[in-house]
C-alpha positions as CSV (number, residue, x, y, z in Angstrom):
1,X,16.6,22.8,-1.4
2,X,17.2,19.7,0.8
3,X,17.7,16.1,0.1
4,X,16.7,13.9,3.0
5,X,17.4,10.0,3.1
6,X,14.0,8.2,3.1
7,X,15.3,4.4,2.5
8,X,18.1,2.6,1.0
9,X,16.9,3.6,-2.7
10,X,14.9,6.5,-2.1
11,X,15.5,10.3,-1.2
12,X,12.7,13.1,-0.4
13,X,13.6,16.3,-2.1
14,X,12.1,19.4,0.0
15,X,11.3,22.5,-2.0
16,X,9.8,25.6,-1.1
17,X,6.4,25.4,-2.4
18,X,4.0,23.3,-4.7
19,X,5.1,25.6,-7.8
20,X,8.4,24.8,-7.3
21,X,7.8,20.9,-7.0
22,X,5.8,20.7,-9.9
23,X,8.6,22.6,-11.9
24,X,11.2,20.4,-10.8
25,X,9.1,17.3,-11.7
26,X,8.2,18.9,-15.2
27,X,12.3,19.2,-15.5
28,X,12.9,15.5,-14.5
29,X,10.1,14.1,-16.9
30,X,11.3,16.1,-19.7
31,X,15.0,15.3,-19.2
32,X,15.4,12.2,-17.0
33,X,18.4,11.6,-15.0
34,X,20.2,8.4,-15.4
35,X,19.6,6.3,-12.5
36,X,16.6,7.7,-11.2
37,X,13.1,5.6,-11.4
38,X,9.9,6.4,-10.0
39,X,8.9,9.8,-8.7
40,X,6.0,10.5,-6.4
41,X,5.3,14.4,-6.1
42,X,4.1,16.0,-2.8
43,X,2.7,19.2,-1.8
44,X,6.5,20.4,-1.4
45,X,8.5,17.5,-2.2
46,X,9.4,14.6,-4.6
47,X,10.0,11.2,-3.4
48,X,12.8,9.9,-5.8
49,X,13.8,6.2,-6.5
50,X,17.3,5.8,-7.3
51,X,19.6,3.2,-8.3
52,X,22.6,3.4,-5.7
53,X,24.9,1.0,-8.2
54,X,24.5,3.7,-11.2
55,X,24.2,7.4,-8.9
56,X,25.0,7.6,-5.4
57,X,23.0,10.2,-3.3
58,X,25.4,12.9,-3.1
59,X,25.8,12.9,-6.8
60,X,22.1,12.5,-7.3
61,X,21.3,15.3,-5.0
62,X,23.9,17.7,-6.9
63,X,21.9,16.7,-10.2
64,X,18.9,17.8,-8.9
65,X,20.1,21.1,-7.3
66,X,21.3,22.1,-10.9
67,X,18.0,21.4,-12.4
68,X,15.7,24.6,-13.0
69,X,12.8,24.9,-10.7
70,X,10.6,27.6,-12.5
71,X,7.1,28.1,-10.8
72,X,4.6,25.6,-12.8
73,X,1.0,25.7,-11.9
74,X,-1.6,25.0,-14.6
75,X,-5.0,26.6,-13.8
76,X,-6.9,26.7,-17.0
77,X,-7.9,23.0,-17.6
78,X,-11.3,21.4,-18.2
79,X,-13.8,21.8,-15.0
80,X,-15.2,18.9,-13.3
81,X,-18.2,19.2,-11.4
82,X,-18.8,16.9,-8.2
83,X,-21.9,16.9,-6.3
84,X,-21.7,16.4,-2.7
85,X,-23.7,15.5,0.3
86,X,-22.3,17.7,3.0
87,X,-23.3,15.4,6.2
88,X,-19.8,14.1,6.8
89,X,-18.7,13.3,10.5
90,X,-16.4,16.2,10.7
91,X,-18.3,19.0,9.3
92,X,-19.2,20.5,12.7
93,X,-15.9,19.7,14.2
94,X,-14.1,21.7,11.3
95,X,-16.5,24.6,11.7
96,X,-15.9,24.9,15.3
97,X,-12.1,24.7,14.6
98,X,-12.7,27.8,12.0
99,X,-14.8,29.5,14.4
100,X,-17.9,29.4,11.7
101,X,-21.0,27.4,10.9
102,X,-21.3,24.3,9.0
103,X,-23.3,26.0,6.4
104,X,-20.6,28.3,5.8
105,X,-18.0,25.8,5.4
106,X,-20.0,24.3,2.9
107,X,-20.6,27.7,1.1
108,X,-16.7,28.3,1.3
109,X,-16.0,24.7,0.0
110,X,-18.2,25.2,-3.0
111,X,-17.9,28.9,-3.5
112,X,-14.4,28.6,-5.3
113,X,-12.8,26.5,-7.9
114,X,-10.1,24.0,-6.8
115,X,-7.1,22.6,-9.2
116,X,-5.9,19.1,-9.4
117,X,-2.2,19.6,-8.4
118,X,-1.0,15.8,-8.4
119,X,-2.3,12.5,-7.7
120,X,-1.2,10.1,-4.9
121,X,-2.2,8.1,-1.6
122,X,-4.5,5.8,-3.9
123,X,-5.5,5.2,-7.4
124,X,-7.9,8.3,-8.3
125,X,-7.0,10.3,-5.3
126,X,-6.3,13.8,-6.7
127,X,-4.7,16.4,-4.3
128,X,-6.8,19.6,-5.1
129,X,-5.0,22.8,-4.3
130,X,-6.6,26.3,-4.4
131,X,-10.2,26.8,-2.8
132,X,-11.1,29.1,0.0
133,X,-8.1,30.4,2.4
134,X,-9.8,29.8,5.4
135,X,-10.2,25.8,4.4
136,X,-6.8,25.5,3.9
137,X,-5.9,26.1,7.5
138,X,-7.6,22.8,8.5
139,X,-5.5,20.1,10.0
140,X,-5.6,16.5,10.0
141,X,-7.0,14.2,12.6
142,X,-4.9,13.5,15.4
143,X,-5.0,10.0,14.8
144,X,-6.2,8.6,11.2
145,X,-9.2,6.5,11.1
146,X,-8.9,2.8,10.1
147,X,-11.8,3.2,7.4
148,X,-13.2,6.1,5.2
149,X,-15.9,5.4,3.1
150,X,-15.5,5.7,-0.6
151,X,-16.5,8.9,-2.4
152,X,-15.7,10.8,1.2
153,X,-15.0,14.5,0.3
154,X,-12.5,15.8,2.7
155,X,-10.0,18.6,3.5
156,X,-6.8,18.7,5.3
157,X,-3.1,20.2,5.2
158,X,-4.2,22.9,2.5
159,X,-5.9,20.6,0.5
160,X,-9.2,19.0,-0.7
161,X,-10.0,15.6,-2.3
162,X,-12.1,12.5,-2.6
163,X,-11.4,9.2,-1.3
164,X,-11.8,6.9,-4.4
165,X,-12.1,3.7,-2.2
166,X,-12.8,2.3,1.3
167,X,-9.3,3.2,3.1
168,X,-7.7,4.6,6.2
169,X,-7.0,8.1,6.4
170,X,-6.5,11.3,8.3
171,X,-8.5,14.1,6.6
172,X,-11.3,15.7,7.9
173,X,-14.7,14.6,6.2
174,X,-17.4,17.1,4.9
175,X,-19.4,15.0,3.2
176,X,-19.6,12.3,0.1
177,X,-20.0,12.3,-3.4
178,X,-21.7,9.6,-5.5
179,X,-19.4,10.0,-8.5
180,X,-16.7,7.1,-8.8
181,X,-13.1,8.7,-8.9
182,X,-11.3,5.3,-10.4
183,X,-12.7,3.2,-13.0
184,X,-10.3,0.5,-15.0
185,X,-13.0,0.7,-17.6
186,X,-12.5,4.4,-18.2
187,X,-9.7,5.8,-20.2
188,X,-8.2,7.1,-18.3
189,X,-9.1,5.3,-14.9
190,X,-9.0,8.4,-12.8
191,X,-11.6,10.7,-13.4
192,X,-9.4,13.6,-12.0
193,X,-6.1,14.6,-14.2
194,X,-3.5,17.1,-13.2
195,X,-4.4,20.4,-14.5
196,X,-8.1,20.0,-14.3
197,X,-10.3,22.5,-12.4
198,X,-12.7,21.0,-9.8
199,X,-16.0,22.4,-8.7
200,X,-18.2,20.9,-5.8
201,X,-21.7,21.4,-6.0
202,X,-24.0,21.0,-2.9
203,X,-26.2,18.2,-3.6
204,X,-28.7,18.5,-0.7
205,X,-29.6,15.9,1.5
206,X,-28.7,12.2,0.8
207,X,-31.2,9.8,-0.7
208,X,-31.9,6.7,1.0
209,X,-29.2,4.8,-1.2
210,X,-26.2,6.6,-2.5
211,X,-24.8,4.7,-5.5
212,X,-21.0,4.9,-4.6
213,X,-18.9,2.2,-6.6
214,X,-17.0,0.4,-3.8
215,X,-16.5,-3.2,-5.3
216,X,-12.9,-4.3,-5.8
217,X,-11.7,-4.4,-9.6
218,X,-12.3,-7.9,-10.5
219,X,-10.3,-10.3,-12.9
220,X,-11.8,-13.5,-13.9
221,X,-13.6,-14.3,-11.1
222,X,-14.9,-17.4,-12.3
223,X,-16.1,-20.0,-9.6
224,X,-15.8,-22.7,-12.0
225,X,-13.5,-24.9,-14.4
226,X,-14.0,-23.6,-17.9
227,X,-16.3,-25.7,-19.8
228,X,-14.6,-27.0,-22.8
229,X,-14.9,-30.6,-22.8
230,X,-11.6,-30.9,-21.1
231,X,-11.1,-31.1,-17.2
232,X,-8.0,-28.5,-16.7
233,X,-5.6,-29.4,-13.7
234,X,-5.8,-26.8,-10.9
235,X,-7.1,-26.0,-7.3
236,X,-10.2,-25.3,-5.9
237,X,-10.7,-23.2,-2.7
238,X,-12.7,-25.2,-0.1
239,X,-12.2,-22.7,2.7
240,X,-10.5,-19.3,2.4
241,X,-9.6,-18.8,6.0
242,X,-9.2,-15.4,7.2
243,X,-7.9,-13.9,3.8
244,X,-6.5,-15.7,1.0
245,X,-5.2,-13.4,-2.0
246,X,-3.6,-13.7,-5.1
247,X,0.0,-12.1,-4.7
248,X,3.0,-11.9,-7.1
249,X,6.0,-9.1,-7.2
250,X,3.2,-6.3,-7.6
251,X,2.9,-3.4,-10.0
252,X,6.0,-1.3,-9.8
253,X,6.2,1.6,-11.8
254,X,2.6,2.7,-11.5
255,X,3.0,5.5,-9.0
256,X,2.1,8.0,-11.9
257,X,-1.5,6.9,-11.6
258,X,-1.5,6.7,-7.9
259,X,-1.0,3.0,-8.0
260,X,1.5,1.3,-5.4
261,X,3.3,-1.6,-6.2
262,X,1.7,-3.8,-3.7
263,X,2.5,-7.6,-3.9
264,X,3.6,-10.5,-1.7
265,X,4.3,-9.4,2.1
266,X,6.9,-11.8,2.5
267,X,8.8,-11.8,-1.3
268,X,11.5,-14.2,0.0
269,X,8.9,-16.8,0.8
270,X,7.0,-16.3,-2.7
271,X,10.4,-16.9,-4.3
272,X,10.9,-19.9,-2.4
273,X,7.5,-21.6,-3.4
274,X,8.1,-20.8,-6.9
275,X,11.5,-22.2,-6.8
276,X,10.2,-25.5,-5.5
277,X,7.6,-26.3,-7.8
278,X,9.9,-24.9,-10.8
279,X,8.0,-21.8,-11.9
280,X,9.6,-18.4,-12.6
281,X,10.3,-16.8,-9.3
282,X,7.9,-14.0,-9.3
283,X,4.9,-16.0,-10.5
284,X,1.8,-15.5,-8.8
285,X,0.9,-17.6,-5.2
286,X,-1.7,-17.7,-2.9
287,X,-0.8,-15.6,-0.1
288,X,-2.8,-17.1,3.1
289,X,-3.1,-15.3,6.4
290,X,-3.1,-17.4,9.4
291,X,-4.6,-20.8,8.9
292,X,-8.0,-22.6,8.3
293,X,-7.3,-22.6,4.6
294,X,-8.5,-25.8,2.4
295,X,-7.6,-26.2,-1.2
296,X,-8.6,-29.2,-3.4
297,X,-6.5,-30.6,-6.4
298,X,-8.4,-31.4,-9.8
299,X,-6.2,-33.5,-12.0
300,X,-2.5,-34.2,-11.0
301,X,-0.7,-30.8,-9.7
302,X,2.5,-29.9,-8.1
303,X,2.3,-27.4,-5.2
304,X,4.8,-26.1,-2.6
305,X,3.9,-24.2,0.5
306,X,6.4,-21.6,2.5
307,X,6.5,-18.7,4.6
308,X,4.8,-19.3,8.2
309,X,5.7,-22.5,10.0
310,X,2.5,-24.6,11.1
311,X,0.9,-27.8,10.5
312,X,0.3,-28.8,6.9
313,X,-2.0,-32.1,6.5
314,X,-2.8,-34.0,3.0
315,X,-6.2,-35.6,3.0
316,X,-6.7,-38.3,0.3
317,X,-10.2,-38.7,-1.4
318,X,-11.1,-41.9,0.9
319,X,-10.7,-39.7,4.0
320,X,-7.1,-40.8,5.0
321,X,-4.7,-38.0,6.2
322,X,-0.9,-37.5,7.1
323,X,1.0,-34.5,7.8
324,X,3.5,-33.3,4.9
325,X,6.4,-30.8,5.0
326,X,6.4,-27.4,4.2
327,X,9.2,-26.0,2.2
328,X,9.1,-29.3,-0.2
329,X,7.2,-30.0,-3.5
330,X,4.2,-31.9,-3.1
331,X,2.5,-34.0,-5.8
332,X,-1.3,-33.9,-5.1
333,X,-3.6,-36.3,-7.1
334,X,-7.1,-35.5,-8.4
335,X,-9.5,-35.2,-5.3
336,X,-6.7,-34.9,-2.9
337,X,-7.3,-31.9,-0.4
338,X,-4.3,-29.9,1.5
339,X,-5.3,-28.2,4.9
340,X,-3.2,-25.4,6.4
341,X,-3.6,-25.2,10.0
342,X,-2.9,-22.0,12.3
343,X,0.8,-20.9,12.1
344,X,2.8,-21.6,14.9
345,X,5.3,-18.9,13.9
346,X,4.8,-16.2,11.3
347,X,1.4,-15.1,10.1
348,X,1.4,-15.8,6.1
349,X,1.7,-18.6,3.8
350,X,2.5,-18.9,0.4
351,X,1.3,-21.8,-2.2
352,X,2.7,-22.0,-5.5
353,X,1.2,-23.9,-8.1
354,X,3.5,-25.4,-11.0
355,X,2.7,-23.8,-14.5
356,X,1.2,-20.8,-12.8
357,X,-2.4,-19.7,-12.0
358,X,-4.0,-18.8,-15.0
359,X,-6.0,-15.6,-14.3
360,X,-6.3,-12.6,-16.1
361,X,-4.1,-9.7,-14.8
362,X,-5.1,-6.3,-13.8
363,X,-2.7,-3.4,-14.7
364,X,0.1,-6.5,-15.4
365,X,-0.1,-8.0,-12.0
366,X,-2.4,-10.5,-10.2
367,X,-1.6,-9.0,-7.0
368,X,-4.8,-8.0,-4.7
369,X,-4.1,-4.3,-3.1
370,X,-6.3,-4.3,0.0
371,X,-5.8,-0.5,0.1
372,X,-6.8,0.5,-3.5
373,X,-8.9,-2.6,-4.2
374,X,-7.3,-3.2,-7.5
375,X,-6.7,-6.7,-8.6
376,X,-8.1,-10.2,-8.8
377,X,-10.9,-10.3,-5.6
378,X,-10.0,-12.1,-2.3
379,X,-10.6,-15.7,-2.8
380,X,-13.6,-17.3,-1.4
381,X,-15.1,-20.8,-1.3
382,X,-15.4,-22.7,-4.6
383,X,-13.0,-20.3,-6.4
384,X,-11.4,-22.3,-9.2
385,X,-7.5,-21.6,-9.9
386,X,-6.6,-23.3,-13.0
387,X,-2.8,-23.9,-14.0
388,X,-1.7,-22.8,-17.3
389,X,-2.4,-25.2,-20.1
390,X,1.4,-24.9,-21.3
391,X,3.0,-25.9,-18.6
392,X,6.1,-26.6,-20.0
393,X,6.8,-23.1,-21.1
394,X,9.2,-21.5,-18.4
395,X,9.4,-24.3,-16.2
396,X,12.3,-25.8,-14.7
397,X,13.0,-29.2,-12.4
398,X,10.8,-29.4,-9.5
399,X,13.6,-28.2,-6.6
400,X,14.8,-30.1,-3.6
401,X,13.5,-29.5,-0.2
402,X,14.7,-26.3,1.7
403,X,14.9,-25.5,5.3
404,X,12.3,-22.8,6.4
405,X,13.9,-19.5,8.1
406,X,14.5,-20.0,11.8
407,X,13.8,-16.3,12.7
408,X,9.8,-16.3,12.5
409,X,8.1,-14.6,15.1
410,X,5.6,-16.0,17.3
411,X,2.8,-14.3,19.3
412,X,4.6,-12.4,22.2
413,X,7.8,-12.9,20.8
414,X,10.6,-9.9,20.6
415,X,11.5,-9.0,17.0
416,X,14.3,-6.5,16.2
417,X,14.0,-4.6,13.2
418,X,16.6,-2.7,11.7
419,X,15.8,0.7,10.5
420,X,17.6,3.9,8.5
421,X,16.5,7.6,10.3
422,X,14.9,9.8,7.8
423,X,13.4,11.7,6.2
424,X,11.5,13.6,9.0
425,X,13.5,12.7,12.0
426,X,14.6,16.5,12.6
427,X,10.5,16.9,13.4
428,X,10.9,14.9,16.7
429,X,12.9,15.5,19.8
430,X,16.1,14.2,20.6
431,X,14.1,12.3,23.4
432,X,11.9,10.8,20.9
433,X,14.6,9.9,18.6
434,X,16.3,7.8,21.6
435,X,13.0,6.5,22.6
436,X,12.0,4.9,19.2
437,X,14.9,2.4,19.7
438,X,15.0,2.3,23.6
439,X,11.4,1.1,23.9
440,X,9.5,-1.8,23.1
441,X,6.4,-1.7,20.7
442,X,3.7,-4.1,20.8
443,X,1.6,-4.8,17.6
444,X,-2.1,-4.0,17.8
445,X,-5.0,-5.7,16.2
446,X,-5.6,-2.9,14.0
447,X,-2.6,-4.4,11.8
448,X,-2.9,-5.4,8.4
449,X,-1.3,-5.4,4.8
450,X,-1.5,-1.6,4.6
451,X,0.6,-1.5,7.8
452,X,1.5,-2.8,11.5
453,X,0.0,-0.4,14.0
454,X,2.2,-0.4,17.3
455,X,1.9,0.7,20.7
456,X,4.5,1.9,23.1
457,X,4.4,2.7,26.8
458,X,5.3,6.7,25.8
459,X,4.3,8.3,22.5
460,X,6.8,10.0,20.4
461,X,6.9,13.6,20.8
462,X,7.5,16.2,18.0
463,X,9.7,19.1,18.1
464,X,7.7,20.7,15.0
465,X,4.0,20.6,15.7
466,X,3.3,22.3,12.4
467,X,1.2,20.5,9.8
468,X,3.2,18.5,7.5
469,X,2.2,19.0,3.7
470,X,1.7,15.8,2.1
471,X,4.4,13.8,0.7
472,X,5.6,10.3,-0.7
473,X,6.0,7.6,1.6
474,X,8.3,4.3,1.0
475,X,7.7,0.9,1.8
476,X,8.7,0.4,5.4
477,X,8.3,3.8,6.3
478,X,7.7,4.6,10.1
479,X,4.9,7.3,9.9
480,X,4.0,9.0,13.2
481,X,0.6,10.8,13.6
482,X,-0.1,13.3,16.1
483,X,-0.9,10.6,18.7
484,X,2.9,9.7,18.7
485,X,2.1,6.0,18.3
486,X,3.5,4.8,14.7
487,X,2.4,2.9,11.8
488,X,4.9,0.7,10.1
489,X,3.9,0.9,6.4
490,X,3.8,-2.3,4.3
491,X,3.1,-3.9,1.1
492,X,-0.4,-2.1,0.5
493,X,0.8,1.6,2.0
494,X,-0.4,4.7,0.5
495,X,2.0,6.5,-2.0
496,X,1.6,9.7,0.1
497,X,0.7,10.6,3.5
498,X,0.6,13.7,5.7
499,X,2.3,12.6,9.1
500,X,6.1,12.8,9.4
501,X,8.0,9.9,8.8
502,X,11.0,9.3,11.5
503,X,12.7,6.3,9.8
504,X,12.2,3.3,7.2
505,X,12.7,-0.4,7.9
506,X,16.1,-1.7,6.4
507,X,15.2,-3.6,3.1
508,X,16.6,-6.8,4.4
509,X,13.9,-6.9,7.1
510,X,10.9,-6.0,5.0
511,X,10.0,-10.0,4.9
512,X,10.1,-10.3,8.3
513,X,8.0,-7.3,9.1
514,X,5.5,-8.8,6.7
515,X,5.2,-11.9,9.2
516,X,5.2,-10.5,12.7
517,X,1.8,-11.5,14.3
518,X,-0.6,-9.4,16.6
519,X,0.6,-9.2,20.1
520,X,4.6,-9.6,18.9
521,X,6.6,-6.7,20.6
522,X,9.0,-5.1,18.3
523,X,12.6,-3.1,19.0
524,X,14.1,-0.8,16.6
525,X,17.8,-1.1,15.7
526,X,19.0,1.9,13.9
527,X,21.7,1.0,11.3
528,X,21.8,4.4,9.6
529,X,21.3,7.7,10.8
530,X,19.7,11.2,9.4
531,X,22.0,13.2,7.4
532,X,20.5,15.7,5.0
533,X,21.9,17.2,2.1
534,X,21.1,21.1,1.8
535,X,21.5,23.4,-1.1
536,X,20.9,27.2,-0.8
537,X,19.9,29.6,-3.9
């Protein structure tokens, strides 16, 4: 067993095989270790969160090594049959790779049962072990797709699986099923649960329209104020701009259901906005990407705008308008409009409403996860965001104006991010590890809340070219696909991934990473090395 650094509060526990992994997971679930938080299982690993103030990494490693790891692999569960239209983009390529025909690939995929080993990557995504031996040899794509359709049935790295929602991904696509994998109206929401057996069935040619559920999970999507005889105070969205979402501190603690924390990209800006209007600091705010956003006050409200630096304009109902400051509480009267211009530095702005936004939460949060499509839907024109009626509860005095942070990057600027190496630094050549910090990386337009895709003049080369079994990934992880061009995981990153992670952004620079615009350049500064702890039975 090896215990590898994954971030300041995470270690990756590497074991011999899936059976040992599930055995150690069962031991930790039955008898938890004090100071250990969430655990994300992988094919041969456990990503373990720990509190450094309660248990150090060395003591945690020793406690894990002392645990039993008897083989545990349930194969007697209920059978779930999934119809599949086998017309996937990679079906012919997979057949050629294996030296067979597409028809034979389908026969092998449907000919044996698969078993739900664990869940991860995204809500409702199950890693299916077993299956035909030849299909277990299929590798991932050299570079992940930016979008895979919902219901896509795929294989890679010794597993098969079904993508519950549209998302990025690097598995090889064989076909598509019309059966939804994730539904919050179902109990439990995930169709596939550990211990079940899965049998794929060839459904023949695709009909004209396949009814695959791809809509985001909505919560109180009302576009108008409640009709109760009393006009509630709140905000109406006039223009949502490029992207406007509700975000808060996210959904920590839901990894067991395949749900990542998500939440605000710049947590410091979220807290600052709430502090300025007197809210509890993790209250949900509006997160606005870029500019072009306009809201209108209904009744008297107090708001504050933090995060990105840029023009902010108040327009009165009579048409008069004037600039107003960010990072200060703003009193709006009925009909006043607030206009956010394009940022001069940074990417995301946060708008707090005094009293908080009265919307129904999804799994305990108002955050919208763009990868998992969980949470209140992205804001659109005429959306209505009422303030909580009992605005006195939990509120403090409105805060004094604050100075904005002075390190927000501009387009083309050079940003330095501190990183810790691990957990898969030893999968790369010494030259690649040195190159990671030596060269500049440019943020590409394919970047979003899931992660920053960055491009360097020279790709990172691997010392280990074998396929990496799927394993848990941390917020801030620098994952490197076969192309050698890294992806920096941000708030909506998948819980698990199949490309090696060379390092992780230091926690004090995560907010900064969430404000880096397309076209900016990044240089990495290594602040902690790669020191695995190894135990031999």
